[in-house]
C-alpha positions as CSV (number, residue, x, y, z in Angstrom):
1,M,0.0,0.0,0.0
2,D,1.5,3.3,-1.1
3,L,1.2,5.8,1.7
4,D,4.3,7.8,0.8
5,L,3.8,11.6,0.7
6,T,7.4,12.5,0.3
7,G,7.8,15.7,-1.6
8,K,4.2,16.8,-0.9
9,T,3.1,19.8,1.2
10,A,0.2,19.4,3.5
11,L,-1.8,22.0,5.4
12,V,-4.1,20.8,8.2
13,T,-6.2,23.6,9.5
14,G,-6.9,23.8,13.3
15,S,-4.1,21.4,14.0
16,T,-2.5,22.4,17.3
17,A,-4.4,19.7,19.2
18,G,-7.0,16.9,18.8
19,I,-7.8,15.4,15.5
20,G,-6.1,18.1,13.6
21,Y,-2.8,17.6,15.4
22,A,-3.0,13.8,15.0
23,A,-3.7,14.2,11.3
24,A,-0.7,16.6,10.9
25,L,1.6,14.2,12.7
26,G,0.3,11.3,10.7
27,L,0.9,13.1,7.4
28,A,4.4,14.1,8.5
29,R,5.2,10.5,9.3
30,M,4.1,9.6,5.8
31,G,6.8,12.0,4.5
32,A,4.8,15.2,3.9
33,A,6.1,18.6,4.8
34,V,3.3,19.6,7.1
35,A,2.0,23.1,7.9
36,V,0.3,23.4,11.3
37,N,-2.4,26.0,11.7
38,G,-3.7,27.7,14.8
39,R,-4.7,31.1,16.2
40,T,-1.7,31.7,18.5
41,Q,2.0,31.6,17.9
42,D,2.8,29.7,21.0
43,A,0.4,26.9,20.3
44,V,1.6,26.6,16.7
45,D,5.2,26.7,17.6
46,A,4.7,23.9,20.2
47,A,2.9,21.7,17.7
48,V,5.6,22.2,15.0
49,A,8.3,21.4,17.5
50,A,6.6,18.2,18.7
51,I,6.0,17.0,15.1
52,E,9.6,17.7,14.1
53,A,10.9,15.9,17.1
54,D,8.7,12.9,16.3
55,V,9.7,12.5,12.7
56,G,13.3,13.6,13.0
57,R,13.0,16.2,10.2
58,G,12.9,20.0,10.2
59,D,10.4,20.6,7.4
60,A,7.3,21.3,9.4
61,R,6.1,24.9,9.5
62,G,3.5,27.0,11.3
63,V,0.7,29.1,9.8
64,V,-0.7,31.4,12.5
65,A,-4.2,32.7,11.4
66,D,-7.8,32.7,12.4
67,L,-9.5,30.9,9.6
68,G,-13.0,31.9,10.9
69,T,-12.6,35.2,9.0
70,A,-11.9,36.0,5.3
71,E,-8.9,38.1,6.5
72,G,-7.5,35.1,8.4
73,C,-7.8,32.9,5.4
74,D,-6.1,35.5,3.2
75,S,-3.3,35.6,5.8
76,A,-2.8,31.9,5.8
77,I,-2.7,31.7,2.0
78,R,0.0,34.5,1.9
79,Q,2.1,32.4,4.3
80,L,1.6,29.2,2.4
81,P,0.7,29.9,-1.3
82,E,0.5,26.3,-2.5
83,V,-0.3,22.9,-1.0
84,D,-0.7,19.4,-2.4
85,V,-2.9,18.2,0.5
86,L,-5.5,20.3,2.3
87,V,-7.3,19.0,5.4
88,N,-10.1,21.4,6.3
89,N,-10.3,20.5,10.0
90,V,-10.7,23.7,11.9
91,G,-14.1,23.9,13.6
92,I,-16.0,24.9,16.7
93,F,-18.8,23.1,18.6
94,G,-20.9,23.6,21.7
95,P,-24.4,22.6,22.9
96,K,-27.1,25.1,23.2
97,P,-30.9,24.8,23.2
98,F,-32.4,25.7,19.8
99,P,-34.5,28.7,21.1
100,E,-31.3,30.2,22.5
101,I,-29.2,29.9,19.4
102,A,-28.9,33.6,18.3
103,D,-28.2,34.8,14.7
104,A,-24.7,35.6,15.7
105,D,-24.1,31.9,16.8
106,W,-25.4,30.6,13.5
107,Q,-23.2,33.0,11.6
108,Q,-20.1,32.2,13.7
109,F,-20.5,28.4,13.3
110,F,-21.0,28.8,9.6
111,D,-18.0,31.1,9.1
112,V,-15.6,28.9,11.1
113,N,-16.9,25.4,10.1
114,V,-17.9,25.9,6.5
115,M,-16.5,29.1,5.0
116,S,-13.0,28.4,6.1
117,G,-13.0,25.2,4.0
118,V,-14.7,26.9,1.1
119,R,-12.2,29.7,1.0
120,M,-9.1,27.5,1.4
121,T,-10.3,24.9,-1.1
122,R,-11.2,27.6,-3.6
123,T,-7.7,29.0,-3.4
124,Y,-5.6,25.8,-3.5
125,L,-7.6,23.7,-5.9
126,P,-6.5,25.4,-9.1
127,G,-2.8,24.6,-8.3
128,M,-3.7,21.0,-7.6
129,F,-5.4,20.8,-11.1
130,Q,-2.3,22.4,-12.6
131,R,0.0,19.8,-11.1
132,D,-2.6,17.1,-11.7
133,W,-2.4,15.8,-8.2
134,G,-4.0,16.8,-5.0
135,R,-6.0,15.8,-1.9
136,V,-8.7,17.8,-0.2
137,V,-10.4,16.5,2.9
138,F,-13.3,18.1,4.8
139,V,-13.4,16.9,8.4
140,S,-17.2,16.7,9.0
141,S,-18.9,14.7,11.7
142,E,-21.6,12.1,12.2
143,S,-23.6,15.1,13.3
144,G,-23.9,16.0,9.7
145,V,-26.2,13.1,9.1
146,F,-27.4,12.5,12.6
147,I,-28.3,16.0,13.6
148,P,-28.0,16.4,17.4
149,S,-30.9,18.1,19.1
150,E,-28.5,19.8,21.5
151,M,-26.3,21.3,18.7
152,I,-28.5,21.9,15.7
153,H,-26.4,24.8,14.5
154,Y,-23.3,22.6,14.6
155,G,-25.0,19.8,12.8
156,M,-26.1,22.2,10.1
157,T,-22.5,23.2,9.4
158,K,-21.4,19.6,9.2
159,S,-24.2,18.8,6.7
160,A,-23.1,21.8,4.7
161,Q,-19.5,20.5,4.6
162,L,-20.7,17.2,3.1
163,A,-22.5,19.1,0.4
164,V,-19.6,21.3,-0.4
165,A,-17.1,18.4,-0.5
166,R,-19.3,16.4,-2.8
167,G,-20.0,19.3,-5.1
168,V,-16.3,20.2,-5.4
169,A,-15.5,16.5,-6.1
170,E,-17.7,16.8,-9.2
171,T,-15.2,19.4,-10.5
172,T,-12.3,16.9,-10.4
173,V,-13.5,14.6,-13.2
174,G,-10.6,13.0,-15.1
175,T,-7.9,14.3,-12.8
176,N,-5.7,12.9,-10.1
177,V,-7.2,15.3,-7.5
178,T,-9.7,13.9,-5.0
179,V,-12.1,15.6,-2.6
180,N,-13.6,13.6,0.3
181,S,-15.2,14.0,3.7
182,V,-14.3,12.2,6.8
183,L,-17.0,11.9,9.5
184,P,-15.6,11.3,13.0
185,G,-18.0,10.6,15.8
186,P,-17.6,11.6,19.5
187,T,-13.8,11.9,19.9
188,W,-11.8,12.5,23.0
189,S,-10.2,15.7,21.8
190,R,-9.0,18.4,24.2
191,G,-12.3,20.3,23.9
192,V,-14.4,17.2,24.4
193,G,-12.3,16.2,27.4
194,D,-12.8,19.6,29.0
195,F,-16.5,19.5,28.3
196,V,-16.9,16.0,29.8
197,Q,-14.8,16.9,32.8
198,Q,-17.0,20.0,33.4
199,M,-20.1,17.8,33.2
200,A,-18.5,15.4,35.7
201,D,-17.7,18.2,38.1
202,D,-21.2,19.7,37.8
203,Q,-22.9,16.4,38.4
204,G,-20.5,15.1,41.1
205,K,-19.6,12.1,39.1
206,D,-16.3,10.7,37.7
207,V,-15.4,11.0,34.1
208,A,-15.9,7.3,33.4
209,T,-19.5,7.4,34.6
210,V,-20.3,10.5,32.5
211,E,-18.8,8.8,29.4
212,R,-20.8,5.6,30.0
213,E,-24.0,7.6,30.6
214,F,-23.4,9.6,27.5
215,F,-23.4,6.6,25.3
216,E,-26.3,5.0,27.1
217,H,-28.6,8.0,26.8
218,V,-27.2,10.6,24.3
219,R,-25.6,8.4,21.6
220,P,-27.3,5.0,22.4
221,T,-26.7,3.7,18.8
222,S,-22.9,3.7,19.2
223,L,-21.4,0.3,18.7
224,I,-18.1,1.0,20.4
225,K,-19.7,2.7,23.4
226,R,-16.8,5.0,24.0
227,F,-15.2,8.1,22.7
228,A,-12.8,7.5,19.8
229,T,-9.2,8.7,20.0
230,P,-7.9,11.5,17.8
231,D,-5.5,9.0,16.2
232,E,-8.4,6.7,15.2
233,A,-10.0,9.6,13.3
234,A,-6.7,10.8,11.9
235,N,-5.9,7.3,10.5
236,M,-8.8,7.6,8.0
237,I,-7.9,11.2,7.2
238,C,-4.3,10.2,6.5
239,Y,-5.3,7.2,4.3
240,V,-7.6,9.3,2.1
241,C,-4.7,11.8,1.6
242,S,-2.4,9.1,0.4
243,P,-1.6,7.8,-3.1
244,A,-3.3,4.6,-2.1
245,A,-6.7,6.3,-2.0
246,S,-6.6,7.4,-5.6
247,A,-9.9,5.7,-6.5
248,T,-11.7,7.2,-3.4
249,N,-13.3,10.5,-4.6
250,G,-16.5,12.2,-3.6
251,A,-16.9,9.9,-0.6
252,A,-18.2,10.5,2.9
253,L,-16.1,8.1,5.1
254,R,-17.4,7.4,8.6
255,V,-15.2,6.9,11.7
256,E,-18.1,7.3,14.2
257,G,-18.2,4.1,16.0
258,G,-21.4,2.9,14.3
259,I,-23.7,5.7,15.6
260,V,-25.3,6.1,12.1
261,R,-27.3,3.0,11.4
262,S,-27.7,3.5,7.6
263,I,-25.6,1.3,5.4
264,V,-24.9,4.0,2.8
């Protein structure tokens, strides 16, 4: 299986922690020169240093920019004008009752979770076509097809990512450029860990109990009955970025522990 990305440049947005960091590290281990993105210099520098120490090379770089804005996307593109692999991972989430989701919340979630990927893909795709090789991955979620009642605005953005990715894939006909989505399920990222710990503290329970009750009552269709690790989600992202995934295009690939019961 050809997983070699030597000579390729990869940008993973929102990659200082969690799934994004795991994907950036995985791509670096596959030989890619990886660009790490985050909003603060310290977090980006720390992630770049950790990746370089792991792979024993000094070709990782940092891209400090807030991709939730058009200006931030422009800044990132100026710092890194061309990429061969783009992983649109940056995103925000958070539960809120539907009547309390204000217009500003809908707009913020859409700008960060959807428009960041639209803007970055729109910029980098022509170069991929010119070189006749490229990989674009939108990191969506099982919430894009299994809309959570507690995060309807989040689910909306994840559905939108699936639509954008499939539509952009239709423009790649006859090329060696692919565009796919990966749908992680509940994953033990830093943000989720903090959220679960806060729930445990508020309820006077331990984290293991909160996790068990979450999969009993909130995500009861899960087959694995646990949070996935960032590495488990990143493994799928890295595979679909590889030369081995050349016939996988326009797909929505699930890594959600069996929560979604449909077989297609």
